[in-house]
C-alpha positions in Angstrom: -80.1 -5.4 27.8 -80.5 -2.8 30.5 -79.7 -2.8 34.1 -82.7 -4.1 36.0 -83.8 -3.8 39.6 -87.3 -2.7 39.7 -89.5 -3.3 36.5 -93.1 -2.9 35.8 -93.1 -5.4 33.1 -92.1 -9.1 33.6 -88.6 -10.1 32.4 -90.6 -11.9 29.5 -91.3 -8.6 28.0 -87.7 -7.9 27.0 -87.2 -11.2 25.2 -90.5 -10.6 23.6 -89.1 -7.4 22.1 -86.1 -9.4 20.8 -88.2 -12.0 19.4 -90.5 -9.4 17.4 -87.6 -7.4 16.1 -87.3 -9.4 12.8 -91.1 -9.8 12.3 -91.7 -6.2 12.9 -88.8 -5.2 10.5 -90.6 -7.0 7.8 -93.9 -5.4 8.1 -95.2 -1.9 6.8 -95.7 0.4 9.9 -98.9 2.3 9.8 -98.4 6.0 9.7 -98.8 8.3 12.7 -101.1 11.3 12.8 -100.5 14.5 14.7 -103.2 13.5 17.4 -101.5 10.1 18.1 -98.2 12.0 18.3 -99.6 14.4 20.9 -101.3 11.7 22.9 -98.1 9.7 22.9 -95.9 12.5 24.1 -98.4 13.5 26.7 -98.3 9.9 28.2 -94.6 9.8 27.9 -94.3 12.9 29.9 -96.5 11.5 32.5 -94.3 8.5 32.9 -91.2 10.6 33.1 -92.7 12.9 35.8 -93.8 9.8 37.8 -90.8 7.8 37.6 -87.5 9.4 36.3 -84.9 9.4 39.0 -84.3 13.1 38.9 -87.7 15.0 39.1 -86.2 18.4 38.0 -84.6 16.6 34.9 -88.0 15.1 34.1 -89.5 18.5 34.1 -86.9 19.7 31.6 -87.5 16.8 29.3 -91.4 17.3 29.4 -90.9 20.9 28.5 -88.5 20.0 25.7 -90.8 17.5 24.1 -93.8 19.9 24.4 -91.9 22.7 22.8 -90.9 20.5 20.0 -94.5 19.2 19.4 -95.8 22.9 19.5 -93.2 24.1 16.9 -94.1 21.2 14.6 -90.8 19.5 14.6 -92.4 16.0 14.8 -95.1 16.4 12.2 -93.0 14.9 9.3 -92.1 11.7 11.4 -95.1 9.7 10.6 -93.1 6.4 10.7 -93.5 5.3 14.3 -90.2 3.9 14.6 -88.4 7.1 13.4 -90.7 9.0 15.7 -89.5 6.8 18.7 -85.8 7.3 17.7 -86.2 11.0 17.6 -88.0 11.3 20.8 -85.1 9.2 22.3 -82.5 11.5 20.8 -84.4 14.6 22.3 -84.9 13.2 25.6 -81.1 11.9 25.9 -80.0 15.3 24.7 -81.5 16.9 27.7 -80.9 14.1 30.3 -77.7 12.7 28.8 -79.0 9.4 30.2 -78.3 6.6 27.9 -80.6 4.2 29.6 -83.5 6.4 28.6 -85.4 5.5 25.5 -88.7 5.3 23.6 -89.5 2.0 21.8 -92.2 1.4 19.4 -93.4 -2.3 19.5 -97.2 -2.7 19.5 -96.7 -6.6 19.2 -94.8 -6.7 22.5 -97.2 -4.5 24.3 -100.2 -6.5 23.2 -98.6 -9.7 24.4 -97.8 -8.2 27.8 -101.4 -6.9 28.2 -102.9 -10.0 27.0 -100.9 -12.1 29.5 -103.4 -11.9 32.3 -103.3 -15.4 33.9 -100.4 -17.5 35.4 -100.8 -19.8 32.4 -100.3 -16.9 29.9 -97.1 -15.7 31.8 -95.6 -19.3 31.9 -96.0 -19.3 28.0 -94.2 -16.0 27.7 -91.5 -17.0 30.2 -91.0 -20.3 28.3 -90.3 -18.4 25.2 -87.8 -16.2 26.9 -86.2 -19.1 28.5 -85.5 -20.8 25.1 -83.8 -17.7 23.9 -81.6 -17.4 27.0 -80.7 -21.1 26.6 -79.6 -20.4 22.9 -77.1 -17.8 24.3 -76.1 -20.1 27.3 -77.4 -17.2 29.5 -74.7 -14.8 28.4 -71.8 -17.1 29.2 -70.3 -17.1 25.6 -67.0 -18.9 26.2 -64.8 -20.2 28.9 -61.5 -21.9 28.6 -58.0 -22.3 30.2 -55.2 -20.3 28.7 -51.5 -20.7 28.9 -50.1 -20.5 32.4 -53.3 -21.8 34.0 -55.2 -18.7 33.4 -58.8 -18.9 33.1 -60.8 -16.9 30.6 -64.5 -16.2 30.7 -66.5 -14.2 27.9 -69.5 -12.9 29.6 -71.9 -11.1 27.3 -74.9 -10.4 29.8 -75.6 -10.5 33.5 -78.9 -12.5 33.4 -80.9 -13.0 36.6 -79.8 -15.8 38.8 -83.3 -17.0 38.8 -82.6 -18.3 35.2 -78.7 -18.3 34.8 -77.7 -19.4 38.3 -76.9 -22.9 37.6 -74.8 -21.9 34.5 -72.9 -19.3 36.5 -72.1 -21.8 39.3 -70.9 -24.3 36.6 -68.7 -21.7 35.1 -67.1 -20.6 38.4 -66.6 -24.2 39.3 -64.7 -24.7 35.9 -62.3 -21.9 36.7 -61.8 -22.6 40.3 -58.5 -24.4 40.0 -57.1 -21.6 37.7 -54.3 -19.4 39.2 -55.8 -16.2 37.6 -59.0 -15.2 35.7 -59.7 -12.9 33.0 -63.4 -11.8 32.8 -64.1 -10.2 29.4 -67.0 -7.7 29.5 -66.1 -6.0 26.4 -69.4 -6.8 24.7 -71.5 -6.9 27.8 -74.4 -4.5 27.8 -75.6 -4.9 31.4 -78.3 -7.1 33.1 -79.3 -8.1 36.7 -77.6 -7.1 39.9 -78.4 -10.5 41.3 -75.8 -12.0 38.8 -73.2 -9.4 39.9 -73.8 -10.4 43.4 -73.4 -14.2 42.7 -70.2 -13.9 40.7 -68.6 -11.3 42.9 -69.0 -13.6 46.0 -66.6 -16.1 44.5 -63.8 -13.6 44.8 -64.2 -12.9 48.4 -64.3 -14.9 51.6 -67.6 -15.8 53.4 -67.4 -12.6 55.4 -70.0 -10.3 53.8 -68.7 -7.4 51.6 -70.8 -4.4 50.8 -71.1 -4.0 47.1 -73.4 -1.2 46.3 -76.6 0.8 47.3 -79.6 1.6 45.0 -82.0 4.4 45.7 -85.5 4.2 43.8 -87.5 7.4 43.4 -90.9 5.8 42.8 -90.9 4.1 46.2 -88.3 6.6 48.0 -86.4 3.5 49.1 -82.8 2.7 49.4 -81.6 -1.1 49.1 -78.3 -2.7 49.5 -76.3 -5.5 47.9 -73.7 -7.6 49.6 -71.7 -10.6 48.8 -73.5 -13.8 49.5 -72.5 -15.8 52.7 -72.7 -19.1 50.8 -71.9 -20.2 47.1 -71.7 -23.6 45.7 -68.2 -24.5 45.2 -64.8 -23.1 45.9 -64.3 -19.4 46.8 -61.1 -17.9 45.3 -60.3 -14.6 47.3 -56.8 -15.4 46.4 -57.1 -15.6 42.6 -55.7 -12.8 40.4 -58.5 -11.2 38.7 -58.6 -9.0 35.4 -61.7 -7.4 33.8 -61.7 -6.4 30.2 -63.7 -3.3 29.3 -64.6 -1.4 26.2 -66.8 1.6 25.4 -69.5 -0.8 24.8 -69.4 -2.1 28.4 -72.4 -0.6 30.0 -74.9 -0.7 33.0 -74.5 -3.9 35.1 -71.3 -4.7 33.5 -70.0 -1.4 34.6 -71.2 -1.9 38.1 -69.4 -5.2 38.3 -66.3 -3.4 37.1 -66.7 -0.4 39.3 -67.6 -2.4 42.4 -64.3 -4.7 41.9 -62.1 -1.5 41.2 -63.1 0.4 44.2 -62.8 -2.7 46.4 -59.2 -3.1 45.0 -60.1 -6.7 44.0 -59.4 -6.7 40.2 -57.3 -5.0 37.6 -59.3 -3.3 34.8 -57.8 -3.3 31.4 -59.2 -1.8 28.2 -61.2 1.3 27.5 -63.4 3.6 29.5 -66.9 2.3 29.8 -70.3 3.5 28.5 -71.4 5.5 31.5 -74.8 4.1 32.6 -75.6 3.7 36.4 -79.3 4.2 36.5 -81.5 1.0 37.3 -84.3 1.0 34.6 -87.8 -0.3 34.1 -90.3 -0.4 31.2 -93.6 1.5 31.3 -96.3 1.4 28.7 -97.2 4.7 27.4 -99.6 3.7 24.7 -100.8 0.6 22.8 -97.8 1.3 20.5 -95.0 2.9 22.5 -93.3 2.2 25.8 -90.7 4.0 27.9 -87.6 2.5 29.2 -87.3 4.9 32.1 -84.4 5.1 34.7 -86.0 5.2 38.1 -83.1 4.7 40.4 -79.4 5.4 40.8 -76.4 3.4 42.2 -74.6 4.9 45.2 -71.3 3.1 45.9 -70.5 2.7 49.6 -66.9 3.7 49.1 -67.1 6.6 46.6 -70.7 7.6 47.5 -71.4 8.2 43.9 -71.4 6.2 40.7 -70.3 6.0 37.0 -73.3 7.8 35.4 -72.1 9.8 32.4 -68.5 9.4 33.2 -67.9 5.6 32.8 -65.5 3.4 34.7 -61.9 4.1 33.9 -59.5 1.2 33.6 -56.2 0.8 35.5 -54.6 0.0 32.2 -55.9 1.8 29.4 -55.5 0.3 25.9 -57.8 -0.3 22.8 -60.5 -2.9 23.4 -58.7 -5.1 20.6 -55.5 -5.2 22.7 -57.1 -5.7 26.0 -57.0 -9.4 26.1 -53.3 -9.6 25.0 -52.4 -7.2 27.7 -54.4 -8.9 30.3 -52.8 -12.3 29.6 -49.3 -10.9 29.6 -49.9 -9.1 32.7 -51.4 -12.3 34.5 -48.4 -14.2 33.3 -45.9 -11.7 34.6 -47.7 -11.5 38.1 -47.7 -15.2 38.5 -44.0 -15.5 37.6 -43.3 -12.9 40.4 -45.2 -14.9 42.8 -43.2 -18.0 42.1 -39.8 -16.2 42.4 
């Protein structure tokens, strides 16, 4: 999932997309004609110019799509999913923004448009909640390793509105450990609110400035800080290790980047994917929507972010060796403390 701060759709939209993938894959997709392609590209261009974080890059992307359309490079892409994938490739080749993508899913768009009442939205949110519960809100595994070192495999940063209780339970479970390894090697992102909650457990009650976000559509800059209160025990003294891979992306990168620059954790593994733009979804047509990055992170320490560069670990090893390396390093450091 993508890194969400301001979205046009409700969060239910994204889970509806997940729920419909298997159904859609089994159906015969209706062929596109040139008029539909032209109208789709025109709408996508409008959404990019209205929302994309860098207006000058949006203009280049618009020009690129229009040139390709004029030259007939899309006329053979009558399959809508293939058309969406090609548009995504073309847009990313110009923007180099991995958050940006075009998605074909008329079922999800129709469901979103038809959810006009509070009751409708409750039904959609209920479906999403069921799926989140099945994945335990991203908290895949938690255990205590040799040496009283805790291990947490976190696959997604789900908004605390839904995942807060599970997160608190996880942090309380590890609160008596001497060190903690957080595994983000398979984490593709999520919500800044979960970053804020989890990070707060690793600092004292005195607020710590984590990040800033600038949003182009509203021309506003917001800040995130650690929370003054968390349920359970804070562990600012706990040794902390974060495992990364080239699949670690978006919010998982922010979590890693924040802790690295605050000198609060040791990162072990591979350089991360490089996506620092908060993203929302905008309907382009009844068949296509745009995942458009409309903001950017501005770290208060570095005054920049990890977009396009990724987050470099302190100890660079292959992702499959990261866990072994982290455990060994944790045991070694705890032994030194006891000497």
